[in-house]
Z-matrix of the N, CA and C atoms (Angstrom, degrees):
N
C 1 1.459
C 2 1.529 1 107.78
N 3 1.308 2 115.82 1 133.09
C 4 1.461 3 121.55 2 179.88
C 5 1.535 4 109.26 3 -114.00
N 6 1.332 5 115.18 4 148.32
C 7 1.455 6 121.28 5 -179.35
C 8 1.529 7 111.15 6 -55.14
N 9 1.331 8 116.65 7 -42.49
C 10 1.468 9 121.32 8 -176.12
C 11 1.524 10 112.29 9 -64.65
N 12 1.336 11 117.65 10 -23.58
C 13 1.461 12 120.46 11 -177.82
C 14 1.536 13 112.70 12 -85.97
N 15 1.328 14 117.06 13 -7.30
C 16 1.462 15 120.28 14 -179.76
C 17 1.528 16 110.51 15 -72.54
N 18 1.329 17 118.17 16 152.64
C 19 1.465 18 120.63 17 174.89
C 20 1.539 19 110.55 18 -59.41
N 21 1.324 20 115.72 19 152.35
C 22 1.464 21 120.61 20 -176.06
C 23 1.524 22 112.81 21 -55.73
N 24 1.321 23 118.14 22 -41.93
C 25 1.461 24 120.83 23 -179.48
C 26 1.520 25 112.16 24 -61.68
N 27 1.324 26 116.85 25 -40.10
C 28 1.468 27 121.15 26 178.82
C 29 1.524 28 109.63 27 -66.85
N 30 1.331 29 117.21 28 -43.59
C 31 1.476 30 120.36 29 177.94
C 32 1.525 31 110.81 30 -60.59
N 33 1.328 32 116.76 31 -43.16
C 34 1.471 33 120.15 32 178.63
C 35 1.527 34 111.29 33 -63.25
N 36 1.322 35 117.38 34 -39.76
C 37 1.462 36 120.76 35 178.50
C 38 1.529 37 110.29 36 -63.39
N 39 1.334 38 117.10 37 -43.21
C 40 1.469 39 120.72 38 178.29
C 41 1.521 40 110.36 39 -61.68
N 42 1.317 41 117.30 40 -45.35
C 43 1.465 42 120.46 41 179.32
C 44 1.525 43 111.17 42 -63.32
N 45 1.320 44 117.05 43 -37.33
C 46 1.467 45 120.96 44 179.63
C 47 1.527 46 111.22 45 -65.80
N 48 1.336 47 117.78 46 -43.33
C 49 1.466 48 119.07 47 179.26
C 50 1.524 49 110.53 48 -68.38
N 51 1.326 50 117.03 49 -32.77
C 52 1.470 51 120.35 50 175.02
C 53 1.525 52 110.62 51 -63.41
N 54 1.334 53 116.62 52 -39.91
C 55 1.466 54 120.80 53 -179.90
C 56 1.520 55 112.26 54 -58.19
N 57 1.325 56 116.94 55 -29.24
C 58 1.471 57 121.65 56 -178.43
C 59 1.522 58 112.06 57 -103.21
N 60 1.335 59 115.62 58 20.22
C 61 1.470 60 122.32 59 173.01
C 62 1.521 61 114.45 60 61.78
N 63 1.328 62 117.19 61 33.06
C 64 1.467 63 119.99 62 174.15
C 65 1.522 64 108.56 63 -64.35
N 66 1.311 65 116.05 64 151.76
C 67 1.462 66 121.06 65 -179.67
C 68 1.528 67 109.78 66 -112.48
N 69 1.315 68 115.44 67 162.37
C 70 1.455 69 121.01 68 174.20
C 71 1.513 70 114.07 69 57.33
N 72 1.317 71 117.52 70 43.08
C 73 1.460 72 121.07 71 -176.61
C 74 1.530 73 109.31 72 -72.26
N 75 1.330 74 115.26 73 124.52
C 76 1.460 75 121.95 74 -179.11
C 77 1.519 76 108.61 75 -134.71
N 78 1.324 77 115.96 76 138.30
C 79 1.466 78 121.56 77 174.64
C 80 1.529 79 106.98 78 -114.84
N 81 1.327 80 115.95 79 126.42
C 82 1.464 81 121.61 80 175.62
C 83 1.525 82 108.58 81 -107.53
N 84 1.319 83 116.60 82 130.13
C 85 1.457 84 122.24 83 177.09
C 86 1.526 85 107.92 84 -92.71
N 87 1.314 86 116.43 85 103.76
C 88 1.465 87 122.24 86 -176.77
C 89 1.522 88 112.52 87 -96.88
N 90 1.338 89 117.14 88 4.38
C 91 1.462 90 120.10 89 -174.57
C 92 1.521 91 113.13 90 -61.76
N 93 1.315 92 118.52 91 -28.08
C 94 1.455 93 120.38 92 -178.11
C 95 1.516 94 114.57 93 -96.75
N 96 1.333 95 118.12 94 3.03
C 97 1.470 96 119.63 95 -176.32
C 98 1.529 97 112.65 96 -112.39
N 99 1.321 98 116.37 97 14.03
C 100 1.463 99 120.23 98 175.29
C 101 1.508 100 114.19 99 67.06
N 102 1.301 101 117.30 100 34.18
C 103 1.461 102 121.49 101 -178.53
C 104 1.525 103 110.12 102 -86.16
N 105 1.310 104 115.59 103 173.84
C 106 1.463 105 123.12 104 -179.53
C 107 1.526 106 112.82 105 -78.88
N 108 1.318 107 117.85 106 -5.16
C 109 1.457 108 123.47 107 177.76
C 110 1.517 109 107.94 108 -147.19
N 111 1.323 110 117.72 109 166.40
C 112 1.466 111 120.62 110 -177.71
C 113 1.524 112 113.63 111 -89.79
N 114 1.339 113 117.16 112 -31.00
C 115 1.465 114 120.32 113 -175.85
C 116 1.520 115 111.08 114 -141.81
N 117 1.329 116 115.43 115 146.04
C 118 1.457 117 122.89 116 165.63
C 119 1.521 118 107.01 117 -111.46
N 120 1.315 119 116.35 118 134.31
C 121 1.461 120 122.00 119 166.92
C 122 1.520 121 104.33 120 -109.39
N 123 1.324 122 116.48 121 118.82
C 124 1.461 123 121.95 122 -175.26
C 125 1.521 124 108.46 123 -119.02
N 126 1.339 125 116.57 124 135.54
C 127 1.462 126 119.87 125 177.47
C 128 1.520 127 109.96 126 -153.06
N 129 1.324 128 115.66 127 170.59
C 130 1.455 129 122.34 128 -178.37
C 131 1.520 130 110.03 129 -119.74
N 132 1.344 131 115.16 130 135.62
C 133 1.459 132 123.06 131 169.28
C 134 1.517 133 107.42 132 -117.83
N 135 1.331 134 117.71 133 146.99
C 136 1.457 135 120.35 134 -171.24
C 137 1.522 136 115.19 135 -103.37
N 138 1.331 137 117.15 136 8.44
C 139 1.466 138 120.70 137 176.01
C 140 1.521 139 107.95 138 -158.79
N 141 1.328 140 115.77 139 162.15
C 142 1.468 141 119.48 140 177.63
C 143 1.525 142 111.16 141 -58.67
N 144 1.353 143 119.34 142 -46.47
C 145 1.473 144 117.95 143 178.58
C 146 1.530 145 113.10 144 -61.28
N 147 1.340 146 118.07 145 -35.98
C 148 1.456 147 119.25 146 179.21
C 149 1.524 148 111.05 147 -69.28
N 150 1.325 149 118.21 148 -42.54
C 151 1.466 150 121.16 149 177.60
C 152 1.527 151 109.48 150 -58.74
N 153 1.328 152 117.04 151 -44.86
C 154 1.463 153 121.25 152 179.36
C 155 1.526 154 111.15 153 -64.30
N 156 1.336 155 116.83 154 -41.85
C 157 1.468 156 120.50 155 -179.68
C 158 1.529 157 111.03 156 -65.13
N 159 1.319 158 117.00 157 -38.95
C 160 1.466 159 120.75 158 178.25
C 161 1.531 160 109.72 159 -62.17
N 162 1.320 161 116.78 160 -47.62
C 163 1.480 162 120.60 161 179.68
C 164 1.522 163 111.58 162 -61.75
N 165 1.313 164 116.65 163 -44.43
C 166 1.467 165 120.93 164 179.57
C 167 1.525 166 110.72 165 -61.15
N 168 1.330 167 116.78 166 -43.26
C 169 1.468 168 120.78 167 -179.97
C 170 1.522 169 111.24 168 -63.86
N 171 1.321 170 117.91 169 -42.15
C 172 1.469 171 120.72 170 178.31
C 173 1.525 172 109.60 171 -60.92
N 174 1.328 173 116.30 172 -48.27
C 175 1.467 174 119.53 173 -179.30
C 176 1.525 175 111.34 174 -61.19
N 177 1.328 176 116.83 175 -45.41
C 178 1.472 177 120.18 176 -177.95
C 179 1.523 178 111.80 177 -63.74
N 180 1.335 179 117.39 178 -44.10
C 181 1.462 180 120.36 179 -177.60
C 182 1.528 181 111.70 180 -66.88
N 183 1.319 182 117.14 181 -40.89
C 184 1.463 183 119.25 182 179.75
C 185 1.525 184 111.82 183 -71.25
N 186 1.317 185 116.60 184 -34.08
C 187 1.463 186 119.13 185 177.65
C 188 1.534 187 110.30 186 -70.83
N 189 1.327 188 115.78 187 -44.63
C 190 1.470 189 120.53 188 -177.84
C 191 1.529 190 111.49 189 -64.71
N 192 1.333 191 117.09 190 -43.88
C 193 1.459 192 120.92 191 -173.20
C 194 1.524 193 113.28 192 -86.86
N 195 1.335 194 117.47 193 -41.22
C 196 1.464 195 120.71 194 -174.11
C 197 1.523 196 113.93 195 -116.07
N 198 1.336 197 116.94 196 -3.81
C 199 1.458 198 119.69 197 -176.99
C 200 1.518 199 112.63 198 68.03
N 201 1.336 200 117.16 199 24.69
C 202 1.470 201 121.42 200 -177.12
C 203 1.519 202 110.85 201 -105.97
N 204 1.309 203 114.77 202 140.03
C 205 1.464 204 122.80 203 173.24
C 206 1.519 205 107.60 204 -122.25
N 207 1.320 206 117.53 205 155.31
C 208 1.465 207 118.30 206 179.70
C 209 1.519 208 111.48 207 -64.09
N 210 1.327 209 115.86 208 143.08
C 211 1.453 210 121.16 209 174.81
C 212 1.521 211 110.57 210 -74.33
N 213 1.334 212 114.97 211 -26.75
C 214 1.466 213 120.81 212 -179.18
C 215 1.522 214 108.33 213 -154.14
N 216 1.321 215 116.32 214 145.33
C 217 1.462 216 120.76 215 174.82
C 218 1.517 217 109.21 216 -139.56
N 219 1.317 218 115.30 217 147.33
C 220 1.464 219 121.27 218 178.99
C 221 1.515 220 110.24 219 -142.62
N 222 1.312 221 115.84 220 148.48
C 223 1.454 222 123.04 221 166.70
C 224 1.505 223 118.43 222 70.06
N 225 1.326 224 119.60 223 17.24
C 226 1.460 225 119.48 224 -175.48
C 227 1.529 226 113.61 225 -66.87
N 228 1.293 227 118.70 226 -20.05
C 229 1.463 228 120.44 227 -178.95
C 230 1.524 229 111.99 228 -86.54
N 231 1.305 230 116.13 229 0.59
C 232 1.462 231 121.93 230 -176.31
C 233 1.526 232 110.07 231 -112.20
N 234 1.322 233 115.39 232 152.14
C 235 1.461 234 119.76 233 174.60
C 236 1.518 235 110.57 234 -89.84
N 237 1.322 236 117.75 235 -1.85
C 238 1.460 237 120.50 236 -175.17
C 239 1.530 238 112.92 237 -81.12
N 240 1.336 239 116.61 238 -53.41
C 241 1.453 240 119.30 239 -175.31
C 242 1.515 241 109.07 240 -162.83
N 243 1.307 242 116.79 241 121.81
C 244 1.457 243 121.96 242 174.03
C 245 1.531 244 107.62 243 -117.89
N 246 1.315 245 115.77 244 146.53
C 247 1.456 246 121.39 245 -176.36
C 248 1.522 247 108.78 246 -133.74
N 249 1.321 248 116.17 247 132.63
C 250 1.459 249 122.84 248 173.85
C 251 1.525 250 107.43 249 -122.76
N 252 1.329 251 116.78 250 116.42
C 253 1.460 252 122.30 251 -176.88
C 254 1.524 253 108.99 252 -102.45
N 255 1.331 254 115.89 253 112.20
C 256 1.454 255 121.58 254 178.81
C 257 1.534 256 111.66 255 -102.52
N 258 1.322 257 117.20 256 18.07
C 259 1.466 258 121.28 257 179.14
C 260 1.514 259 111.28 258 85.85
N 261 1.308 260 117.92 259 -79.27
C 262 1.463 261 122.40 260 -179.59
C 263 1.513 262 113.74 261 -73.45
N 264 1.322 263 116.79 262 -16.07
C 265 1.458 264 120.58 263 175.89
C 266 1.516 265 109.77 264 -152.63
N 267 1.339 266 114.58 265 154.58
C 268 1.456 267 121.87 266 -179.29
C 269 1.522 268 107.86 267 -124.60
N 270 1.325 269 116.53 268 132.12
C 271 1.460 270 122.02 269 176.15
C 272 1.525 271 107.59 270 -100.25
N 273 1.335 272 115.78 271 124.11
C 274 1.460 273 122.67 272 176.64
C 275 1.530 274 107.48 273 -110.68
N 276 1.329 275 117.24 274 122.28
C 277 1.459 276 121.58 275 176.06
C 278 1.524 277 106.31 276 -115.43
N 279 1.310 278 115.75 277 111.70
C 280 1.457 279 122.19 278 -175.56
C 281 1.525 280 111.59 279 -104.94
N 282 1.327 281 115.30 280 150.08
C 283 1.446 282 120.28 281 159.88
C 284 1.519 283 106.51 282 -73.84
N 285 1.327 284 116.86 283 162.83
C 286 1.459 285 121.15 284 -174.18
C 287 1.530 286 112.54 285 -58.76
N 288 1.336 287 118.46 286 -48.52
C 289 1.469 288 120.76 287 -177.83
C 290 1.524 289 112.20 288 -66.86
N 291 1.320 290 116.73 289 -41.41
C 292 1.466 291 120.08 290 179.60
C 293 1.528 292 110.84 291 -64.86
N 294 1.315 293 117.12 292 -35.87
C 295 1.471 294 120.25 293 178.97
C 296 1.519 295 110.44 294 -61.57
N 297 1.327 296 115.93 295 -44.26
C 298 1.465 297 119.43 296 179.00
C 299 1.529 298 110.86 297 -68.05
N 300 1.312 299 117.28 298 -37.76
C 301 1.459 300 121.30 299 -177.57
C 302 1.538 301 111.67 300 -66.36
N 303 1.321 302 116.55 301 -51.09
C 304 1.471 303 120.11 302 -176.04
C 305 1.530 304 112.45 303 -78.39
N 306 1.315 305 117.84 304 -31.54
C 307 1.464 306 124.38 305 173.34
C 308 1.532 307 112.67 306 42.07
N 309 1.323 308 116.49 307 60.59
C 310 1.465 309 121.32 308 -178.58
C 311 1.522 310 112.75 309 -59.85
N 312 1.335 311 116.33 310 -30.62
C 313 1.461 312 119.21 311 179.21
C 314 1.536 313 110.68 312 -62.97
N 315 1.326 314 117.55 313 -37.56
C 316 1.467 315 120.70 314 177.34
C 317 1.528 316 110.13 315 -71.91
N 318 1.325 317 115.87 316 -42.43
C 319 1.456 318 121.25 317 -178.83
C 320 1.536 319 111.33 318 -60.16
N 321 1.327 320 116.54 319 -38.37
C 322 1.465 321 122.56 320 -178.89
C 323 1.532 322 110.27 321 -109.12
N 324 1.326 323 117.23 322 37.47
C 325 1.469 324 121.58 323 -173.06
C 326 1.524 325 113.98 324 -62.33
N 327 1.321 326 118.71 325 -20.48
C 328 1.464 327 120.15 326 179.35
C 329 1.527 328 111.94 327 -78.69
N 330 1.328 329 117.86 328 -10.82
C 331 1.468 330 121.34 329 -178.59
C 332 1.530 331 110.48 330 -82.16
N 333 1.338 332 117.26 331 141.58
C 334 1.472 333 119.48 332 173.15
C 335 1.533 334 109.66 333 -58.10
N 336 1.336 335 115.18 334 143.87
C 337 1.462 336 120.08 335 -172.66
C 338 1.519 337 109.88 336 -129.65
N 339 1.330 338 115.63 337 141.18
C 340 1.461 339 122.72 338 172.34
C 341 1.520 340 107.18 339 -122.52
N 342 1.331 341 116.56 340 117.52
C 343 1.457 342 120.81 341 176.76
C 344 1.520 343 108.35 342 -99.14
N 345 1.324 344 116.38 343 124.01
C 346 1.461 345 122.22 344 -178.95
C 347 1.518 346 107.33 345 -94.31
N 348 1.337 347 118.13 346 122.50
C 349 1.464 348 119.46 347 -178.22
C 350 1.530 349 111.48 348 -62.52
N 351 1.350 350 115.28 349 141.86
C 352 1.458 351 119.98 350 173.86
C 353 1.516 352 108.07 351 -65.53
N 354 1.327 353 116.34 352 147.36
C 355 1.458 354 119.91 353 176.77
C 356 1.516 355 108.41 354 -72.36
N 357 1.332 356 117.46 355 129.47
C 358 1.464 357 118.80 356 179.57
C 359 1.520 358 110.77 357 -69.78
N 360 1.312 359 114.95 358 147.06
C 361 1.463 360 121.07 359 175.17
C 362 1.513 361 107.65 360 -99.84
N 363 1.305 362 116.03 361 157.66
C 364 1.459 363 119.21 362 174.35
C 365 1.508 364 112.36 363 106.85
N 366 1.347 365 116.28 364 -178.66
C 367 1.465 366 121.75 365 -172.08
C 368 1.519 367 113.97 366 -60.88
N 369 1.331 368 118.92 367 -29.62
C 370 1.456 369 119.95 368 -176.62
C 371 1.523 370 112.86 369 -81.31
N 372 1.334 371 117.77 370 -2.29
C 373 1.461 372 119.94 371 -176.17
C 374 1.517 373 112.95 372 -79.95
N 375 1.334 374 117.18 373 -4.54
C 376 1.460 375 119.92 374 179.89
C 377 1.505 376 113.19 375 87.21
N 378 1.309 377 117.56 376 0.34
C 379 1.458 378 120.72 377 177.87
C 380 1.515 379 109.28 378 -87.87
N 381 1.310 380 115.29 379 150.65
C 382 1.455 381 119.87 380 177.05
C 383 1.514 382 110.18 381 -72.92
N 384 1.305 383 116.64 382 133.78
C 385 1.452 384 122.00 383 175.45
C 386 1.525 385 106.85 384 -106.05
N 387 1.318 386 116.80 385 125.55
C 388 1.462 387 119.45 386 -178.03
C 389 1.515 388 109.84 387 -77.63
N 390 1.323 389 115.70 388 152.04
C 391 1.458 390 120.29 389 174.93
C 392 1.509 391 108.23 390 -69.10
N 393 1.325 392 117.21 391 139.65
C 394 1.453 393 120.10 392 -179.22
C 395 1.515 394 109.42 393 -144.31
N 396 1.309 395 115.92 394 177.90
C 397 1.452 396 121.78 395 179.47
C 398 1.518 397 111.68 396 -87.73
N 399 1.330 398 117.45 397 8.65
C 400 1.455 399 120.31 398 -177.89
C 401 1.517 400 110.38 399 -98.38
N 402 1.308 401 115.44 400 174.40
C 403 1.459 402 119.85 401 179.03
C 404 1.509 403 109.64 402 89.98
N 405 1.340 404 117.28 403 -131.65
C 406 1.456 405 121.61 404 -176.87
C 407 1.518 406 112.41 405 -89.73
N 408 1.321 407 118.35 406 -3.49
C 409 1.459 408 120.43 407 178.75
C 410 1.518 409 109.46 408 -69.99
N 411 1.310 410 115.52 409 154.38
C 412 1.460 411 118.83 410 177.44
C 413 1.516 412 109.09 411 -108.34
N 414 1.331 413 115.00 412 157.64
C 415 1.446 414 120.85 413 177.01
C 416 1.515 415 108.41 414 -89.15
N 417 1.348 416 119.31 415 157.56
C 418 1.466 417 121.27 416 179.80
C 419 1.522 418 110.85 417 -54.51
N 420 1.338 419 115.55 418 133.39
C 421 1.456 420 121.25 419 177.10
C 422 1.514 421 114.12 420 79.14
N 423 1.335 422 117.38 421 7.06
C 424 1.458 423 121.23 422 -176.76
C 425 1.523 424 109.04 423 -107.03
N 426 1.307 425 115.99 424 132.84
C 427 1.457 426 120.42 425 177.46
C 428 1.516 427 108.55 426 -82.04
N 429 1.311 428 116.31 427 143.57
C 430 1.452 429 121.03 428 177.76
C 431 1.514 430 107.72 429 -101.04
N 432 1.316 431 116.06 430 121.72
C 433 1.456 432 121.71 431 179.69
C 434 1.517 433 106.88 432 -116.65
N 435 1.321 434 115.74 433 126.04
C 436 1.454 435 118.58 434 176.40
C 437 1.517 436 108.63 435 -113.94
N 438 1.323 437 115.46 436 138.67
C 439 1.466 438 121.18 437 179.06
C 440 1.515 439 107.73 438 -129.06
N 441 1.299 440 116.98 439 147.76
C 442 1.469 441 118.39 440 174.24
C 443 1.528 442 109.29 441 -65.49
N 444 1.326 443 116.69 442 149.19
C 445 1.458 444 120.43 443 178.67
C 446 1.514 445 110.65 444 -59.23
N 447 1.314 446 115.81 445 134.16
C 448 1.456 447 121.39 446 177.42
C 449 1.517 448 113.96 447 78.76
N 450 1.316 449 118.57 448 -3.57
C 451 1.472 450 121.36 449 -178.68
C 452 1.504 451 111.95 450 -95.81
N 453 1.350 452 114.89 451 173.49
C 454 1.457 453 120.51 452 177.26
C 455 1.483 454 110.96 453 -108.09
């Protein structure tokens, strides 16, 4: 399964969760297993505000681009598990512990799966890093002492 072959709504949902730094993004294709929906978009948020922000971003992007709102939503006030049901696909936003506990990927292991890599953080990610007073820079009035690694 390739990202480009997914329905537009599913692609938009994946991009929206990426925008809010969700981790462990996985898309399960349930269309061939007789499920109540065609796709699951599963991701992890690490705090209640992040879970809420991920859900809000998904709703806003799908409404803005496709004029779609979820048919049903659950758990958005919790950091454990939030669900947005768009009919043809369901977005699951889990807290870390709940994701491991419910393990939807294992439950639906016969479904084709697409794992979206997390965006790397740091200088190699292509993002601009601002100049700061951290790192090898010294603070005013501070002497800089360099020692060889492992030496005294």
